[in-house]
C-alpha positions, 0 to 999 in steps of 0.5 A, a space after each residue: 866695405 870692412 875698412 869703412 868707418 863705422 860712423 859714416 856707415 851709421 850716418 848712411 854717408 856711405 852706401 853700397 853701389 847698386 848691383 855691386 854691394 861690395 863697393 861703397 859710394 859716398 852720399 852728400 851729408 844733406 841727402 844722408 841727413 834728410 833720409 835719416 830724419 825723414 822717418 823721425 819727422 813723419 813720426 813727429 807729424 803722426 804724433 802731432 796729428 794724434 794730439 790735435 785729435 785728442 784736443 778736438 775730442 776733449 773740446 767737445 766733451 768740455 762743452 758738455 761738461 761745462 753745461 752740466 756743471 753750470 746746472 749744479 749748485 756751487 759748493 763754495 762761495 767767497 763772501 767779501 765784506 761784513 755786509 755780504 757775510 752778515 746777509 748770507 748768515 742771516 739768510 742761512 740761520 733764518 732758514 734753519 729748521 733742524 739744528 744750528 751749531 756755532 763756535 765763537 772764539 775770542 771771549 766776550 762778544 760785542 753788545 751790539 752783536 748780542 742784541 741782534 743775535 738774541 732776537 734771531 735766536 729766540 725766533 728759531 728756538 721758538 720754531 723748535 730748532 736745536 741750537 748748540 754754541 761753544 764759547 771760550 771759558 773767558 765769556 764766563 766773566 763777561 756780563 753781556 754775554 752771560 745775559 745773552 746765554 741766560 736768555 737763550 738757554 731759558 728758551 732751550 739753547 745749549 751752551 758750553 765752554 772750552 779753554 781754547 777755540 781755534 776758529 769761528 764756525 757756523 753750521 746750519 742744518 748740516 747743509 751749509 757752513 761758514 768759516 772765516 778765511 783769515 784772522 780778520 773775520 769781518 773781511 771775508 768768509 767761505 760759504 760751504 755747501 759740500 756735504 763731505 766737508 760739512 760732515 768733517 766740520 760737524 765731527 770736529 764740533 762734536 768732539 769739542 762739544 763732548 769735552 766742553 763744560 756746560 753752563 750751570 745755574 750759578 755761572 752768573 755769580 761765580 765761575 766753577 773751580 773746574 773752569 778756573 783750573 782749565 784756564 790756569 792749566 792752559 795758560 801754563 801749557 802755552 807758556 811752556 811752549 814759549 807763547 807770549 802773554 799777548 799770544 796766550 791772551 789771543 788764543 784763550 780769549 782773555 785780556 793781556 792783563 789777565 794773562 799777566 796776572 795769572 802768570 804772576 800767580 803761577 810763578 808765586 805758587 811755584 816759589 818764584 822765578 826770575 824769567 819766563 824760561 825758568 817758570 816754564 822749567 818749574 812747570 815742567 819739573 813739577 809735572 803740572 801738565 802731565 796729569 791733565 794732558 788729555 784735558 789740555 789737548 782740546 
């Protein structure tokens, strides 16, 4: 036995002769292989049976779970198309009993929308609903939006502006919120009824609200110096970060021509520049943004 190759012994192709362990006899490879894999095959069969049992048990629980979930409110609903979005918003806003929060990016709003909104908003304000709205500073130069703001603030609404708003948001009574799903806000929106997510969105709104500038009684005649400074500083900030005039206009709710004019004025104030890169360098060199970093990070 000592002279037998280890590989043949491991594969059980040599086995002791019954009654005389000192003598090894050869075993056919197929018989030796069958004996070796038999235990493994049995273990595989046992595991497969265990897997089948788990799947059967989970299938029973899945039916119970699905029935329970079907009785719950759906926390997210995708609204596709302007008509579906408008209907859902009108229903939610019309049902408001406590507070309506809205964030409206993009500068001045279309006159038709403002005409529809004023009737709805005056009704809920008359019921005692607190309404707070955030716009961008650029609406202070848009006469139709200013007329709307004047009417709703007289009825008790609160309106403030910030230089930049990242996206549209509507929250009704902290029970339902609406956000767009893409840059094309009329294409699709997400209706949210998940309490934790609504609390998160409400916290984001409150932080912006605290930093925003309220409308004053003279805003229809002239924009305050602080608001003008906010706009100019944010144009400078975005310019330093490499944004084009078109991108700056889109983010701040301004026209491209307005942005180009402000950039030109900024260049003249800093002694002139031959390129946007040089202007960005001059802005950084002068430290224009350093003393207002907290304000500019809204």
